[in-house]
N, CA and C atoms as a LAMMPS dump frame, in Angstrom:
ITEM: TIMESTEP
0
ITEM: NUMBER OF ATOMS
666
ITEM: BOX BOUNDS ff ff ff
-5.0000000000000000e+02 5.0000000000000000e+02
-5.0000000000000000e+02 5.0000000000000000e+02
-5.0000000000000000e+02 5.0000000000000000e+02
ITEM: ATOMS id mol type element x y z
1 1 1 N 191.489 102.548 -112.703
2 1 2 C 190.652 103.438 -111.914
3 1 3 C 191.529 104.428 -111.181
4 2 1 N 191.313 105.712 -111.261
5 2 2 C 192.187 106.742 -110.651
6 2 3 C 191.256 107.73 -110.092
7 3 1 N 191.597 108.281 -108.867
8 3 2 C 191.011 109.37 -108.304
9 3 3 C 191.986 110.494 -108.081
10 4 1 N 191.57 111.735 -108.256
11 4 2 C 192.344 112.945 -108.152
12 4 3 C 191.687 113.922 -107.139
13 5 1 N 192.461 114.331 -106.235
14 5 2 C 192.024 115.391 -105.221
15 5 3 C 192.952 116.508 -105.216
16 6 1 N 192.353 117.681 -105.406
17 6 2 C 193.127 118.922 -105.426
18 6 3 C 192.575 119.95 -104.547
19 7 1 N 193.384 120.89 -104.075
20 7 2 C 192.856 121.952 -103.194
21 7 3 C 192.393 123.063 -103.997
22 8 1 N 191.194 123.556 -103.812
23 8 2 C 190.63 124.622 -104.609
24 8 3 C 190.959 125.998 -104.058
25 9 1 N 191.811 126.697 -104.75
26 9 2 C 192.233 128.039 -104.386
27 9 3 C 192.692 128.131 -102.924
28 10 1 N 193.63 127.471 -102.446
29 10 2 C 194.08 127.607 -100.994
30 10 3 C 194.477 128.932 -100.595
31 11 1 N 194.941 129.747 -101.574
32 11 2 C 195.421 131.061 -101.247
33 11 3 C 194.258 131.99 -100.692
34 12 1 N 193.011 131.623 -101.175
35 12 2 C 191.947 132.44 -100.694
36 12 3 C 191.573 132.14 -99.225
37 13 1 N 191.963 130.887 -98.764
38 13 2 C 191.599 130.573 -97.388
39 13 3 C 192.808 130.803 -96.481
40 14 1 N 193.961 130.857 -96.985
41 14 2 C 195.177 130.998 -96.136
42 14 3 C 195.95 132.284 -96.439
43 15 1 N 196.442 132.912 -95.324
44 15 2 C 197.18 134.148 -95.479
45 15 3 C 198.558 133.918 -95.125
46 16 1 N 199.477 134.171 -96.015
47 16 2 C 200.887 133.996 -95.69
48 16 3 C 201.634 134.071 -97.081
49 17 1 N 202.947 133.765 -97.02
50 17 2 C 203.799 133.799 -98.141
51 17 3 C 203.407 132.517 -99.121
52 18 1 N 203.735 132.714 -100.386
53 18 2 C 203.501 131.747 -101.398
54 18 3 C 204.158 130.404 -100.927
55 19 1 N 205.376 130.523 -100.3
56 19 2 C 206.136 129.35 -99.903
57 19 3 C 205.422 128.604 -98.798
58 20 1 N 204.907 129.389 -97.898
59 20 2 C 204.318 128.81 -96.699
60 20 3 C 202.914 128.006 -97.183
61 21 1 N 202.117 128.641 -98.066
62 21 2 C 200.965 128.043 -98.59
63 21 3 C 201.231 126.769 -99.374
64 22 1 N 202.346 126.855 -100.205
65 22 2 C 202.744 125.667 -100.94
66 22 3 C 203.214 124.486 -100.019
67 23 1 N 203.873 124.852 -98.973
68 23 2 C 204.252 123.873 -98.024
69 23 3 C 203.055 123.141 -97.371
70 24 1 N 202.078 124.028 -97.039
71 24 2 C 200.949 123.385 -96.288
72 24 3 C 200.082 122.62 -97.326
73 25 1 N 199.867 123.09 -98.465
74 25 2 C 199.039 122.275 -99.458
75 25 3 C 199.739 120.963 -99.883
76 26 1 N 201 120.999 -100.063
77 26 2 C 201.727 119.726 -100.49
78 26 3 C 201.728 118.786 -99.279
79 27 1 N 201.937 119.237 -98.101
80 27 2 C 201.907 118.206 -96.948
81 27 3 C 200.502 117.727 -96.738
82 28 1 N 199.489 118.482 -96.877
83 28 2 C 198.141 118.023 -96.787
84 28 3 C 197.761 117.121 -97.797
85 29 1 N 198.183 117.302 -99.02
86 29 2 C 197.902 116.318 -100.12
87 29 3 C 198.578 115.061 -99.959
88 30 1 N 199.748 115.065 -99.428
89 30 2 C 200.474 113.841 -99.127
90 30 3 C 199.722 113.052 -98.104
91 31 1 N 199.224 113.706 -97.061
92 31 2 C 198.416 113.076 -96.088
93 31 3 C 197.206 112.419 -96.758
94 32 1 N 196.459 113.111 -97.638
95 32 2 C 195.356 112.656 -98.266
96 32 3 C 195.728 111.332 -99.181
97 33 1 N 196.724 111.487 -99.889
98 33 2 C 197.197 110.311 -100.681
99 33 3 C 197.448 109.025 -99.84
100 34 1 N 198.188 109.199 -98.864
101 34 2 C 198.498 108.02 -97.921
102 34 3 C 197.271 107.453 -97.294
103 35 1 N 196.367 108.408 -96.845
104 35 2 C 195.105 107.905 -96.098
105 35 3 C 194.14 107.209 -97.052
106 36 1 N 193.983 107.823 -98.25
107 36 2 C 193.037 107.265 -99.171
108 36 3 C 193.519 105.88 -99.632
109 37 1 N 194.847 105.766 -99.904
110 37 2 C 195.462 104.477 -100.414
111 37 3 C 195.199 103.442 -99.29
112 38 1 N 195.54 103.75 -98.098
113 38 2 C 195.476 102.685 -96.909
114 38 3 C 194.054 102.372 -96.677
115 39 1 N 193.082 103.233 -96.861
116 39 2 C 191.716 103.005 -96.582
117 39 3 C 191.16 102.027 -97.732
118 40 1 N 191.636 102.284 -99.007
119 40 2 C 191.138 101.42 -100.186
120 40 3 C 191.801 100.069 -99.962
121 41 1 N 193.036 99.977 -99.483
122 41 2 C 193.665 98.669 -99.241
123 41 3 C 192.854 97.953 -98.147
124 42 1 N 192.456 98.68 -97.117
125 42 2 C 191.796 98.027 -96.074
126 42 3 C 190.377 97.451 -96.505
127 43 1 N 189.781 98.317 -97.401
128 43 2 C 188.478 97.849 -97.885
129 43 3 C 188.539 96.588 -98.642
130 44 1 N 189.583 96.454 -99.412
131 44 2 C 189.78 95.165 -100.152
132 44 3 C 190.069 93.916 -99.281
133 45 1 N 190.926 94.198 -98.214
134 45 2 C 191.156 93.139 -97.28
135 45 3 C 189.888 92.788 -96.554
136 46 1 N 189.209 93.693 -96.137
137 46 2 C 187.991 93.438 -95.319
138 46 3 C 186.891 92.833 -96.076
139 47 1 N 186.897 92.916 -97.445
140 47 2 C 185.935 92.391 -98.312
141 47 3 C 186.365 90.88 -98.6
142 48 1 N 187.468 90.469 -98.025
143 48 2 C 187.811 89.053 -98.274
144 48 3 C 188.514 88.809 -99.653
145 49 1 N 189.098 89.924 -100.23
146 49 2 C 189.743 89.774 -101.532
147 49 3 C 191.242 89.545 -101.461
148 50 1 N 191.687 89.649 -100.285
149 50 2 C 193.151 89.252 -100.123
150 50 3 C 194.141 90.432 -100.116
151 51 1 N 195.273 90.203 -99.543
152 51 2 C 196.326 91.213 -99.402
153 51 3 C 196.893 91.572 -100.82
154 52 1 N 196.97 90.541 -101.691
155 52 2 C 197.637 90.798 -102.913
156 52 3 C 196.876 91.826 -103.73
157 53 1 N 195.626 91.689 -103.898
158 53 2 C 194.823 92.604 -104.575
159 53 3 C 194.786 93.997 -103.839
160 54 1 N 194.815 93.974 -102.467
161 54 2 C 194.847 95.241 -101.774
162 54 3 C 196.165 96.017 -102.098
163 55 1 N 197.286 95.302 -102.258
164 55 2 C 198.506 95.91 -102.532
165 55 3 C 198.605 96.609 -103.933
166 56 1 N 197.61 96.276 -104.783
167 56 2 C 197.639 96.933 -106.215
168 56 3 C 197.297 98.363 -106.151
169 57 1 N 196.761 98.935 -105.019
170 57 2 C 196.555 100.342 -104.851
171 57 3 C 197.855 101.042 -104.716
172 58 1 N 198.021 102.053 -105.429
173 58 2 C 199.222 102.869 -105.368
174 58 3 C 198.902 104.341 -105.227
175 59 1 N 199.641 105.136 -104.539
176 59 2 C 199.469 106.602 -104.368
177 59 3 C 200.563 107.414 -104.736
178 60 1 N 200.366 108.536 -105.381
179 60 2 C 201.383 109.399 -105.705
180 60 3 C 200.929 110.831 -105.491
181 61 1 N 201.834 111.72 -104.988
182 61 2 C 201.379 113.11 -104.764
183 61 3 C 202.266 113.9 -105.758
184 62 1 N 201.646 114.882 -106.428
185 62 2 C 202.361 115.765 -107.368
186 62 3 C 202.332 117.109 -107.019
187 63 1 N 203.375 117.825 -107.129
188 63 2 C 204.653 117.357 -107.73
189 63 3 C 205.39 116.357 -106.856
190 64 1 N 206.207 115.473 -107.492
191 64 2 C 206.83 114.382 -106.815
192 64 3 C 207.969 114.943 -105.869
193 65 1 N 208.533 115.982 -106.267
194 65 2 C 209.583 116.688 -105.468
195 65 3 C 209.231 118.195 -105.375
196 66 1 N 209.645 118.733 -104.307
197 66 2 C 209.319 120.102 -104.165
198 66 3 C 207.896 120.341 -103.59
199 67 1 N 207.441 121.54 -103.54
200 67 2 C 206.159 121.944 -103.019
201 67 3 C 205.516 122.929 -103.988
202 68 1 N 204.037 122.906 -103.939
203 68 2 C 203.269 123.714 -104.984
204 68 3 C 201.943 123.977 -104.307
205 69 1 N 201.437 125.168 -104.653
206 69 2 C 200.135 125.415 -104.251
207 69 3 C 199.065 124.739 -105.06
208 70 1 N 199.426 123.982 -106.05
209 70 2 C 198.529 123.247 -106.882
210 70 3 C 198.796 121.77 -106.777
211 71 1 N 199.316 121.4 -105.592
212 71 2 C 199.616 119.917 -105.342
213 71 3 C 198.407 119.101 -105.548
214 72 1 N 198.539 117.927 -106.087
215 72 2 C 197.349 116.961 -106.247
216 72 3 C 197.737 115.576 -105.865
217 73 1 N 196.681 114.76 -105.473
218 73 2 C 196.916 113.467 -104.988
219 73 3 C 196.317 112.511 -105.963
220 74 1 N 197.01 111.461 -106.345
221 74 2 C 196.625 110.46 -107.328
222 74 3 C 196.627 109.12 -106.698
223 75 1 N 195.603 108.39 -106.607
224 75 2 C 195.559 107.01 -106.212
225 75 3 C 194.941 106.227 -107.222
226 76 1 N 195.628 105.051 -107.691
227 76 2 C 195.146 104.211 -108.657
228 76 3 C 195.566 102.78 -108.391
229 77 1 N 194.912 101.852 -109.03
230 77 2 C 195.115 100.444 -108.876
231 77 3 C 195.809 99.838 -110.088
232 78 1 N 196.839 98.92 -109.783
233 78 2 C 197.488 98.269 -110.926
234 78 3 C 196.615 97.139 -111.428
235 79 1 N 195.505 96.873 -110.85
236 79 2 C 194.561 95.854 -111.346
237 79 3 C 193.177 96.545 -111.505
238 80 1 N 193.147 97.412 -112.378
239 80 2 C 191.884 98.285 -112.498
240 80 3 C 190.627 97.445 -112.968
241 81 1 N 190.817 96.4 -113.745
242 81 2 C 189.688 95.6 -114.197
243 81 3 C 189.073 94.827 -113.069
244 82 1 N 189.862 94.158 -112.169
245 82 2 C 189.448 93.487 -111.007
246 82 3 C 188.729 94.479 -110.009
247 83 1 N 189.422 95.527 -109.759
248 83 2 C 188.867 96.509 -108.812
249 83 3 C 187.585 97.014 -109.318
250 84 1 N 187.357 97.4 -110.539
251 84 2 C 186.159 97.734 -111.116
252 84 3 C 185.168 96.65 -111.101
253 85 1 N 185.399 95.557 -111.375
254 85 2 C 184.461 94.376 -111.317
255 85 3 C 183.898 94.239 -109.882
256 86 1 N 184.702 94.359 -108.859
257 86 2 C 184.214 94.111 -107.535
258 86 3 C 183.653 95.479 -107.009
259 87 1 N 183.946 96.592 -107.637
260 87 2 C 183.285 97.815 -107.261
261 87 3 C 181.883 97.994 -107.845
262 88 1 N 181.615 97.368 -109.025
263 88 2 C 180.289 97.446 -109.514
264 88 3 C 179.463 96.131 -109.523
265 89 1 N 180.135 95.04 -109.364
266 89 2 C 179.388 93.695 -109.559
267 89 3 C 179.08 93.452 -110.914
268 90 1 N 179.726 92.434 -111.517
269 90 2 C 179.583 92.183 -112.989
270 90 3 C 179.449 90.69 -113.14
271 91 1 N 178.951 90.371 -114.249
272 91 2 C 178.859 88.984 -114.801
273 91 3 C 179.86 88.697 -115.759
274 92 1 N 180.748 87.769 -115.469
275 92 2 C 181.764 87.312 -116.476
276 92 3 C 181.279 86.057 -117.161
277 93 1 N 181.179 86.108 -118.525
278 93 2 C 180.742 85.062 -119.392
279 93 3 C 181.948 84.441 -120.196
280 94 1 N 181.99 83.096 -120.305
281 94 2 C 183.032 82.435 -121.117
282 94 3 C 182.853 82.836 -122.534
283 95 1 N 183.97 82.983 -123.291
284 95 2 C 183.854 83.368 -124.658
285 95 3 C 183.771 82.127 -125.519
286 96 1 N 183.163 82.289 -126.697
287 96 2 C 183.106 81.226 -127.694
288 96 3 C 182.498 80 -127.189
289 97 1 N 181.481 80.09 -126.432
290 97 2 C 180.775 78.951 -125.827
291 97 3 C 181.57 77.955 -125.017
292 98 1 N 182.607 78.555 -124.53
293 98 2 C 183.51 77.661 -123.739
294 98 3 C 183.278 77.808 -122.184
295 99 1 N 184.094 77.264 -121.388
296 99 2 C 183.881 77.327 -119.965
297 99 3 C 184.866 78.333 -119.36
298 100 1 N 184.536 78.822 -118.136
299 100 2 C 185.541 79.456 -117.244
300 100 3 C 185.991 78.331 -116.28
301 101 1 N 187.235 78.161 -116.191
302 101 2 C 187.866 77.189 -115.352
303 101 3 C 188.368 77.807 -114.013
304 102 1 N 187.656 77.402 -112.952
305 102 2 C 188.001 77.977 -111.65
306 102 3 C 188.867 76.943 -110.773
307 103 1 N 189.985 77.18 -110.508
308 103 2 C 190.832 76.239 -109.775
309 103 3 C 190.268 76.035 -108.325
310 104 1 N 190.256 74.787 -107.783
311 104 2 C 189.896 74.595 -106.455
312 104 3 C 191.173 74.495 -105.579
313 105 1 N 191.08 74.515 -104.268
314 105 2 C 192.3 74.278 -103.369
315 105 3 C 193.047 72.988 -103.741
316 106 1 N 192.34 71.93 -104.371
317 106 2 C 193.103 70.742 -104.754
318 106 3 C 194.038 70.988 -105.816
319 107 1 N 193.963 72.149 -106.479
320 107 2 C 194.978 72.373 -107.511
321 107 3 C 196.385 72.624 -107.002
322 108 1 N 196.453 73.021 -105.758
323 108 2 C 197.731 73.342 -105.114
324 108 3 C 198.133 74.773 -105.107
325 109 1 N 197.886 75.345 -106.246
326 109 2 C 198.248 76.896 -106.403
327 109 3 C 197.144 77.465 -107.275
328 110 1 N 197.054 78.778 -107.321
329 110 2 C 196.123 79.442 -108.283
330 110 3 C 196.868 80.066 -109.399
331 111 1 N 198.136 80.202 -109.369
332 111 2 C 198.903 80.849 -110.444
333 111 3 C 200.119 80.078 -110.782
334 112 1 N 200.662 80.359 -111.962
335 112 2 C 201.978 79.859 -112.219
336 112 3 C 202.866 81.006 -112.562
337 113 1 N 204.199 80.984 -112.425
338 113 2 C 205.116 82.044 -112.754
339 113 3 C 204.913 82.512 -114.153
340 114 1 N 205.098 83.855 -114.396
341 114 2 C 205.079 84.364 -115.736
342 114 3 C 206.049 83.757 -116.566
343 115 1 N 207.236 83.396 -116.013
344 115 2 C 208.367 82.81 -116.853
345 115 3 C 207.943 81.476 -117.478
346 116 1 N 207.133 80.761 -116.745
347 116 2 C 206.814 79.41 -117.068
348 116 3 C 205.46 79.374 -117.736
349 117 1 N 204.672 80.428 -117.745
350 117 2 C 203.342 80.426 -118.475
351 117 3 C 203.502 80.639 -119.921
352 118 1 N 202.613 80.126 -120.758
353 118 2 C 202.733 80.232 -122.139
354 118 3 C 201.458 80.772 -122.783
355 119 1 N 201.497 81.391 -123.864
356 119 2 C 200.305 81.877 -124.431
357 119 3 C 199.992 83.296 -123.959
358 120 1 N 198.683 83.683 -124.091
359 120 2 C 198.189 85.056 -123.746
360 120 3 C 197.535 85.054 -122.344
361 121 1 N 197.561 83.917 -121.604
362 121 2 C 196.864 83.857 -120.325
363 121 3 C 197.577 84.423 -119.107
364 122 1 N 198.804 85.06 -119.47
365 122 2 C 199.599 85.579 -118.361
366 122 3 C 199.967 84.529 -117.334
367 123 1 N 199.782 84.756 -116.117
368 123 2 C 200.131 83.787 -115.011
369 123 3 C 199.007 83.094 -114.461
370 124 1 N 197.781 83.188 -115.202
371 124 2 C 196.501 82.484 -114.645
372 124 3 C 196.701 81.047 -114.716
373 125 1 N 196.342 80.358 -113.712
374 125 2 C 196.365 78.754 -113.707
375 125 3 C 195.32 78.275 -114.641
376 126 1 N 195.577 77.738 -115.797
377 126 2 C 194.62 77.035 -116.656
378 126 3 C 194.804 75.645 -116.588
379 127 1 N 193.793 74.887 -117.115
380 127 2 C 193.826 73.402 -117.029
381 127 3 C 195.097 72.915 -117.778
382 128 1 N 195.396 73.567 -118.938
383 128 2 C 196.535 73.186 -119.826
384 128 3 C 197.826 73.377 -119.005
385 129 1 N 197.863 74.565 -118.338
386 129 2 C 199.103 74.838 -117.54
387 129 3 C 199.294 73.825 -116.404
388 130 1 N 198.149 73.503 -115.755
389 130 2 C 198.176 72.555 -114.601
390 130 3 C 198.791 71.193 -115.088
391 131 1 N 198.11 70.687 -116.16
392 131 2 C 198.583 69.445 -116.708
393 131 3 C 200.121 69.473 -117.098
394 132 1 N 200.496 70.594 -117.747
395 132 2 C 201.94 70.683 -118.087
396 132 3 C 202.818 70.739 -116.914
397 133 1 N 202.412 71.433 -115.841
398 133 2 C 203.24 71.514 -114.737
399 133 3 C 203.304 70.248 -113.797
400 134 1 N 202.227 69.457 -113.8
401 134 2 C 202.189 68.325 -112.838
402 134 3 C 202.47 67.092 -113.647
403 135 1 N 202.194 66.993 -114.992
404 135 2 C 202.447 65.789 -115.584
405 135 3 C 201.118 64.814 -115.42
406 136 1 N 200.076 65.405 -114.845
407 136 2 C 198.83 64.531 -114.539
408 136 3 C 197.75 64.94 -115.589
409 137 1 N 197.074 63.958 -116.115
410 137 2 C 195.975 64.176 -117.108
411 137 3 C 194.716 64.44 -116.425
412 138 1 N 194.014 65.516 -116.768
413 138 2 C 192.736 65.797 -116.14
414 138 3 C 191.582 65.139 -117.071
415 139 1 N 190.473 64.739 -116.32
416 139 2 C 189.421 64.123 -116.958
417 139 3 C 188.078 65.024 -116.721
418 140 1 N 187.326 65.12 -117.672
419 140 2 C 186.15 65.994 -117.7
420 140 3 C 184.937 65.181 -117.187
421 141 1 N 184.254 65.61 -116.211
422 141 2 C 183.005 64.962 -115.74
423 141 3 C 181.86 66.082 -115.818
424 142 1 N 180.937 65.928 -116.7
425 142 2 C 179.834 66.859 -116.951
426 142 3 C 178.863 66.91 -115.721
427 143 1 N 178.234 68.102 -115.597
428 143 2 C 177.228 68.202 -114.52
429 143 3 C 175.91 68.5 -115.191
430 144 1 N 174.846 68.405 -114.387
431 144 2 C 173.474 68.48 -114.915
432 144 3 C 173.21 70.031 -115.349
433 145 1 N 173.851 70.972 -114.798
434 145 2 C 173.515 72.398 -115.118
435 145 3 C 174.265 72.812 -116.415
436 146 1 N 174.909 71.93 -117.166
437 146 2 C 175.569 72.325 -118.368
438 146 3 C 176.994 72.714 -118.246
439 147 1 N 177.563 72.575 -117.015
440 147 2 C 178.849 72.821 -116.648
441 147 3 C 179.61 71.532 -116.442
442 148 1 N 180.475 71.461 -115.555
443 148 2 C 181.22 70.19 -115.284
444 148 3 C 182.381 70.481 -114.347
445 149 1 N 183.182 69.524 -114.202
446 149 2 C 184.519 69.642 -113.419
447 149 3 C 185.553 68.85 -114.169
448 150 1 N 186.757 69.313 -113.904
449 150 2 C 188.012 68.552 -114.398
450 150 3 C 188.583 67.951 -113.136
451 151 1 N 188.776 66.63 -113.194
452 151 2 C 189.25 65.896 -112.068
453 151 3 C 190.545 65.16 -112.333
454 152 1 N 191.293 64.849 -111.263
455 152 2 C 192.489 63.992 -111.383
456 152 3 C 192.258 62.822 -110.47
457 153 1 N 192.837 61.739 -110.819
458 153 2 C 192.722 60.572 -109.98
459 153 3 C 193.254 60.835 -108.564
460 154 1 N 192.672 60.266 -107.57
461 154 2 C 192.938 60.584 -106.145
462 154 3 C 194.415 60.231 -105.843
463 155 1 N 194.991 59.348 -106.743
464 155 2 C 196.458 59.034 -106.394
465 155 3 C 197.375 60.208 -106.698
466 156 1 N 196.787 61.261 -107.304
467 156 2 C 197.633 62.438 -107.537
468 156 3 C 198.136 62.943 -106.209
469 157 1 N 199.482 63.077 -106.078
470 157 2 C 200.006 63.509 -104.9
471 157 3 C 199.861 65.041 -104.587
472 158 1 N 199.035 65.456 -103.569
473 158 2 C 198.766 66.821 -103.26
474 158 3 C 200.022 67.52 -102.936
475 159 1 N 200.024 68.824 -103.088
476 159 2 C 201.16 69.636 -102.785
477 159 3 C 201.208 69.841 -101.246
478 160 1 N 202.372 69.814 -100.628
479 160 2 C 202.516 70.091 -99.206
480 160 3 C 201.998 71.584 -98.98
481 161 1 N 201.438 71.721 -97.712
482 161 2 C 200.84 73.037 -97.466
483 161 3 C 201.854 74.19 -97.633
484 162 1 N 203.074 73.909 -97.389
485 162 2 C 204.065 75.028 -97.411
486 162 3 C 204.287 75.515 -98.85
487 163 1 N 203.821 74.62 -99.87
488 163 2 C 204.043 75 -101.226
489 163 3 C 202.79 75.669 -101.888
490 164 1 N 201.677 75.659 -101.081
491 164 2 C 200.34 76.066 -101.712
492 164 3 C 200.431 77.594 -102.196
493 165 1 N 201.23 78.428 -101.643
494 165 2 C 201.244 79.823 -101.981
495 165 3 C 202.197 80.26 -103.044
496 166 1 N 202.952 79.269 -103.548
497 166 2 C 203.977 79.588 -104.514
498 166 3 C 203.332 79.598 -105.902
499 167 1 N 204.007 80.262 -106.845
500 167 2 C 203.475 80.495 -108.19
501 167 3 C 203.585 79.35 -109.235
502 168 1 N 204.532 78.452 -108.869
503 168 2 C 204.778 77.282 -109.8
504 168 3 C 205.047 76.058 -108.851
505 169 1 N 204.912 74.939 -109.416
506 169 2 C 205.161 73.729 -108.585
507 169 3 C 205.816 72.641 -109.478
508 170 1 N 206.443 71.666 -108.849
509 170 2 C 207.278 70.669 -109.58
510 170 3 C 206.285 69.792 -110.337
511 171 1 N 206.706 69.286 -111.593
512 171 2 C 205.933 68.28 -112.178
513 171 3 C 205.773 67 -111.383
514 172 1 N 204.516 66.461 -111.436
515 172 2 C 204.331 65.242 -110.682
516 172 3 C 203.944 64.201 -111.726
517 173 1 N 204.717 63.146 -111.932
518 173 2 C 204.462 62.071 -112.808
519 173 3 C 204.393 60.725 -112.056
520 174 1 N 203.242 60.308 -111.764
521 174 2 C 203.104 59.069 -110.924
522 174 3 C 201.893 58.336 -111.429
523 175 1 N 201.962 57.079 -111.41
524 175 2 C 200.923 56.261 -111.928
525 175 3 C 200.206 55.576 -110.631
526 176 1 N 198.942 55.362 -110.718
527 176 2 C 198.068 54.76 -109.652
528 176 3 C 197.61 53.449 -109.974
529 177 1 N 196.84 52.834 -109.093
530 177 2 C 196.356 51.504 -109.396
531 177 3 C 195.149 51.723 -110.467
532 178 1 N 194.852 50.619 -111.184
533 178 2 C 193.85 50.739 -112.177
534 178 3 C 192.432 50.53 -111.627
535 179 1 N 192.324 49.866 -110.496
536 179 2 C 190.941 49.657 -109.908
537 179 3 C 190.872 50.422 -108.665
538 180 1 N 189.551 50.699 -108.312
539 180 2 C 189.227 51.272 -106.99
540 180 3 C 189.729 52.668 -106.85
541 181 1 N 189.806 53.443 -108.045
542 181 2 C 190.221 54.767 -107.99
543 181 3 C 189.03 55.608 -107.67
544 182 1 N 189.397 56.774 -106.887
545 182 2 C 188.414 57.84 -106.887
546 182 3 C 189.112 59.123 -107.372
547 183 1 N 188.444 60.238 -107.352
548 183 2 C 189.087 61.404 -107.938
549 183 3 C 188.931 62.633 -107.099
550 184 1 N 189.758 63.665 -107.378
551 184 2 C 189.605 64.891 -106.613
552 184 3 C 189.394 65.974 -107.708
553 185 1 N 188.509 66.991 -107.405
554 185 2 C 188.186 67.974 -108.333
555 185 3 C 189.287 69.018 -108.359
556 186 1 N 189.863 69.283 -109.453
557 186 2 C 190.923 70.26 -109.727
558 186 3 C 190.345 71.601 -110.22
559 187 1 N 189.494 71.608 -111.177
560 187 2 C 188.788 72.775 -111.703
561 187 3 C 187.253 72.607 -111.764
562 188 1 N 186.583 73.75 -111.461
563 188 2 C 185.264 73.703 -111.669
564 188 3 C 184.874 74.549 -112.95
565 189 1 N 184.102 73.982 -113.931
566 189 2 C 183.81 74.654 -115.137
567 189 3 C 182.39 75.198 -115.172
568 190 1 N 182.321 76.489 -115.416
569 190 2 C 181.012 77.07 -115.495
570 190 3 C 180.949 78.087 -116.745
571 191 1 N 179.684 78.366 -117.169
572 191 2 C 179.473 79.303 -118.307
573 191 3 C 179.619 80.696 -117.934
574 192 1 N 179.286 80.991 -116.731
575 192 2 C 179.545 82.381 -116.357
576 192 3 C 179.638 82.453 -114.799
577 193 1 N 180.158 83.543 -114.309
578 193 2 C 180.294 83.84 -112.912
579 193 3 C 179.805 85.304 -112.587
580 194 1 N 178.995 85.32 -111.568
581 194 2 C 178.512 86.616 -111.003
582 194 3 C 179.311 87.088 -109.942
583 195 1 N 179.94 88.241 -110.076
584 195 2 C 180.806 88.795 -108.966
585 195 3 C 179.892 89.82 -108.273
586 196 1 N 179.615 89.602 -107.058
587 196 2 C 178.772 90.594 -106.322
588 196 3 C 179.68 91.795 -105.998
589 197 1 N 178.933 92.886 -105.804
590 197 2 C 179.67 94.187 -105.392
591 197 3 C 180.112 94.083 -103.966
592 198 1 N 181.484 94.285 -103.813
593 198 2 C 182.175 94.114 -102.586
594 198 3 C 182.766 95.423 -102.022
595 199 1 N 182.964 96.371 -102.999
596 199 2 C 183.725 97.545 -102.707
597 199 3 C 182.856 98.811 -102.981
598 200 1 N 183.008 99.818 -102.112
599 200 2 C 182.4 101.118 -102.353
600 200 3 C 183.46 102.015 -102.441
601 201 1 N 184.133 102.131 -103.645
602 201 2 C 185.274 102.945 -103.803
603 201 3 C 184.988 104.384 -103.811
604 202 1 N 183.774 104.75 -104.52
605 202 2 C 183.469 106.173 -104.522
606 202 3 C 183.219 106.788 -103.217
607 203 1 N 182.628 106.051 -102.313
608 203 2 C 182.335 106.574 -100.949
609 203 3 C 183.616 106.776 -100.181
610 204 1 N 184.617 105.855 -100.337
611 204 2 C 185.99 106.07 -99.647
612 204 3 C 186.638 107.261 -100.238
613 205 1 N 186.601 107.358 -101.551
614 205 2 C 187.356 108.49 -102.22
615 205 3 C 186.657 109.774 -101.773
616 206 1 N 185.425 109.849 -101.795
617 206 2 C 184.654 111.132 -101.394
618 206 3 C 184.934 111.457 -99.978
619 207 1 N 185.053 110.468 -99.106
620 207 2 C 185.365 110.761 -97.734
621 207 3 C 186.665 111.45 -97.51
622 208 1 N 187.684 111.023 -98.275
623 208 2 C 188.94 111.661 -98.187
624 208 3 C 189.074 112.985 -98.935
625 209 1 N 188.296 113.134 -100.078
626 209 2 C 188.233 114.406 -100.774
627 209 3 C 187.646 115.498 -99.9
628 210 1 N 186.65 115.115 -99.043
629 210 2 C 186.126 116.089 -98.085
630 210 3 C 187.106 116.542 -96.985
631 211 1 N 188.141 115.777 -96.848
632 211 2 C 189.072 116.055 -95.714
633 211 3 C 190.204 116.989 -96.211
634 212 1 N 190.242 117.276 -97.519
635 212 2 C 191.358 118.01 -98.067
636 212 3 C 191.459 119.371 -97.459
637 213 1 N 190.432 120.169 -97.361
638 213 2 C 190.721 121.502 -96.558
639 213 3 C 191.16 121.39 -95.268
640 214 1 N 190.643 120.462 -94.542
641 214 2 C 191.101 120.251 -93.065
642 214 3 C 192.615 119.86 -93.05
643 215 1 N 192.99 118.867 -93.889
644 215 2 C 194.405 118.549 -93.988
645 215 3 C 195.391 119.617 -94.171
646 216 1 N 194.99 120.56 -95.131
647 216 2 C 195.841 121.603 -95.439
648 216 3 C 195.937 122.553 -94.276
649 217 1 N 194.739 122.816 -93.656
650 217 2 C 194.703 123.755 -92.531
651 217 3 C 195.499 123.275 -91.351
652 218 1 N 195.431 121.843 -91.222
653 218 2 C 196.143 121.339 -90.079
654 218 3 C 197.735 121.547 -90.209
655 219 1 N 198.208 121.427 -91.474
656 219 2 C 199.602 121.512 -91.711
657 219 3 C 200 122.997 -91.714
658 220 1 N 199.051 123.843 -91.919
659 220 2 C 199.364 125.308 -91.96
660 220 3 C 199.525 125.738 -90.447
661 221 1 N 198.699 125.162 -89.606
662 221 2 C 198.71 125.501 -88.182
663 221 3 C 200.007 124.948 -87.554
664 222 1 N 200.378 123.728 -88.033
665 222 2 C 201.63 123.03 -87.508
666 222 3 C 202.814 123.847 -87.955
């Protein structure tokens, strides 16, 4: 997802040398780039989607060096599919009649490092990756709604709080008593997930696009 804001014929509104106009336009567009990027990041944080997703917003002003009367601001996300999903509100359905596996806090982490992940799942924490990393076998418990959960015996040693944010964790290979066991839920299995709309990206982009003339004029006066 990318937004572009340009100044429409600034020479018609400003009187001065080409160099003066280019300087004002470029400075104004840099202000727009930074402001739009920071507002989009703030929208993500305030929507409860976290700092990591917020930081995927990037901004660039063109030209990258020098000044131009045709300077433009580009703001885009490095996670366009996620941003689009929360910007529209979509339903994600499991493929091939399988389940979507959603890790719970009991899993310890939500991702594994790219170096340690295998296959095409990237660094997403999957049940197979969790079993491989911990050495603990998961057990499937069905639910009445057609889904289920993957559980581990309660003897599984939970990760210390200071490790909960890291991308990989040490293998855990421990045996527990045969009787009197209970379990903890590691993954929730569902057929589909409905993501509600949390972001109004177009409104934020339009608000900053409307500020382009004023930003240029302010730098002209300065």
